[in-house]
N, C-alpha and C positions, 0 to 999 in steps of 0.2 A: 759626299759619297766617294771622294778620292781615297785610293789605297796606296800604301807605300811603306817606306822605312824612315823613321826619325832618328837622326844620328847627332850626338853631341860630340864636340871636339874641344881642343884647347888652343884657342886663338887663331889657328890657321885653317880657315874654312876652305880655301882653294885646294890645299893639300889633302884635306879631309875628303873632298869630293873625288879627287884622284884615287885615294885609297879605297873609297867606297866602290867606285866603278870596278877597280881591280879585284877586290874581294868578292863582290856580288857577281861579277862576271865569271870568276873561277868556279864558284859553287853553283851558280845558275846553269852553267854548261854541264856540270856533273849531274845535276838533278833533272834538267829539262832538255838537255842537248844543246848544241851550238845554236846561236841566234841566227835566223834566216833573214837575208836581205834580198830584195828584188834586184834584178839586173837591168832595170829600165834605163839607167844611165848609159850602159854600154850600147843598148839597142838604139837609144836616142842619138848618141854620137854617130853611129853608123848611118842612120837615116839622114842626119844633117849633111854628111859628106856627099850623099847621093843627090841631095837637093840644093847644092850650093847656088844653083842658078836662080832659084827663087828665094831672095833674101827675106821677104815678108813671111813666107811659110816657115822658113828656118827659124826666124825670130819667134814666131808663134809657138813652134814646137819646143824651143828652148825655154820659153816662159812656162809652158805646161809642165816641162820636166822639173823646173825649179819648184813649182807648186807641189808636184808629187813628192819631190825630195823633202820638202818642208813637212808634208803630211806624214811621210814615213818616219821622219825624225821624231814627231810627236807620238808615234806608236811604238817606239823602241821599248825593249824590255825594261830598261832602267833609264830614267831621265831626271836630272836634278832640277828642282823648281825652287823658287824663292820661299824661304820658311817664314820670314817676318820677325826673326829673333837672332841676336848675335850668338855665335858659337853653336848654332843649330843648322843642320843641313837636312833637307827633305828630299829623298829619292823616290819619285813616283814609279810604281811597278805596273807592268802591263802583262796580263795573261798568266800570272803566277800567284801563289798564295804567300804573302809576305811572312805570316807567322810560321809557316812550315820551313821556309828558306832560312830565316834568322835562327830558328831553333836548331836546324841542322848545322849551321855554322858554329853556333856556341857549343853544341854537343861534340863536334869534332875537335874544336880548340880545347875544350875541357878535358877530352880524352888524351890528346897528343901533347898538350901543354906547349904547343908551338905558337910563338908570338908572330902575328901576321900584320899588325898595324902599329903605327907610332903615334898618330895624332887622334885617331878615333877613340872615344871613351866608351859611350854606351850606344847600343844599336837596338832600337825598339820597333817592332813591326806595328804598322797602323792598318787595322782592318776596316776602319770606317771613320768618316768625319761628318760633323754637323756644326751648326751655329752654336757658339758658346753662350747660350742663354738657357736658363733652367728649364723652361717649358719645352724648348727644342730638344734638349738633351733627354728629358724624360720620355718624350714621344719617340725619339729615335732608338733609345736603348731598350724600350719594351719589346721591340722586334730584334734588335741587334744581339741581345743576350740569349735569345732562345736556343741556339745550337748547343750551348754549354749548360744552361741552367733551367730550361723549361722541362717539366715532368714529361717522360720518365727520367730525363737527364738530371743529374745532381752532382754536387761536389762542394768541398770546402773552398773558401775564397778569402781574398783580402783586396782592398782597393788602395792603389797608390796614386797620389794626385800631385801635379806640378803645373803651375801657371807662370807664363812669361808674358810681359807687356800687357797684362790684364789686371785690373783692380776691382772690377764689378762683381766677380764671382767669389763666393764664400766656400773655402775648403770643407768646412764642417757640414755645410748644407748639401754640397755636391755628394760627399761620401754618404751622408745619411739617406738622401733621396735614391741614389743608385743602389745602395745596399737594400733598401726597401723594395725596389723593383726586382732584384735578384731573389729576395725572399718570397715575393708574390708569385713568381714563376714556379717555384716549388718550395714549400716550407722546410723541406729536408736540406736545403742549401744552408750551410753553417759557416760562420766567420772563423777563420784560423789565421792568426797573425804570425805564427811561428813557422809553419811549413804547409802552406795551403796547396791544394791541387791546382788551383787557378789564381792568377793575379790579374785583376782588372786594372789596366793602365789608362789613366786619364791625363793627357797632356794638352793644356790649353795655351794657344799662342794667339795673342790679340783676340779676335772674335771668332776663332775656329777651335773646336774641340776635337782632338784626335783620340781615338779609342782603340783598344785591343784587349784580348783576353789571352794570356800567355801561360805556359807551363814551365815548371822548374825555375821559377824566378829567384828563389833562394839559392838553389844549387848552383845556378849560373851567375851568382854574385850580382844580382839586379841587372843582368844582361850587360855587364861591363866587360868589354873585350880585353882590357888591361888586367883585370883582376881574375878572370876565369882561367887564365893560363898559369897562374901562380900555384905552387904546391901548397898543401895543407900546412907544411912547416913554415913557409913564408907568411901565411895568414896568421899563424900562432905567434910568430915573432912580432908581427905588426899589432897584435892585440895581447900585450903582456898581462893585462888584468885578468883575462880568462885563464891564462896559464898559472898565474899566482893563485887563483881560486882553486884550480885543480891540484896544485901542489899542497895547498893548505888542507884540502879535503883528504889527500893521500896521507898527510902527516897525522892528521887527527885520528884516522881509522886505526892504524897500528897501535897508537898509544892507548886507545880505548880498549882494543883487544888485549893488549899486554896487561893493562890494569885489571881487567876482568879475570884473566888467567891467574894473576897473583892472588886475587881475592879467593878464587876457587881453591888455589893451593893452600892458602891459610885456613880455609874452612875444612879442607881435607885433613890438614895437620891437627 
């Protein structure tokens, strides 16, 4: 049931966490306003000064303050937790919609082309988690998929799957079962592997399955923060095969047209 953001990085997890806090804090404040903290520590220190005579009571109040501070830390807007896999960071979110926040970040970076991270690679919102066993996943997703795919809602979709530190799950079986559940919610939901409206993200780490349904997965370069800020020209240079195909197609067309015009000229003569 935990919600948050799954972040992949390149070897430096500690720096990745720092970048994540900075980036999420920046956009979190823009969308939801500054994070509010209680002032119980200030009030506690004041009461302690007034009651220095009673050391037992002061010690008790201090202990209560520490418990409250610990509880408050757990309820902060963003909190890093152990992911269970190398080069993967999980930031638990509190009181926000992770899919909306991450989509807003990628939309802004895609528009401005301003690079804001160095070690963060992909940033995937996680809207729900369950045990990584087929029966648990089937039972959980029957309800989880409803906001996007249950009639009258419908859309084109694809399923992307990644497993880490897990060998008992079958990629083909998971995709087949989850696609069947989406289809059962509304027969008008159709698979589209080129440019789907929704992408179902399945990230399995050890015995935990992390799930989300995201938009603009293709447009935002598979939610890769390093790739989304690159221009179309840079992407073309990195994929010369597609450029060669375009050039070949452009070369063929004029020759065909020229040949046909010569034939027409000969027939007229």
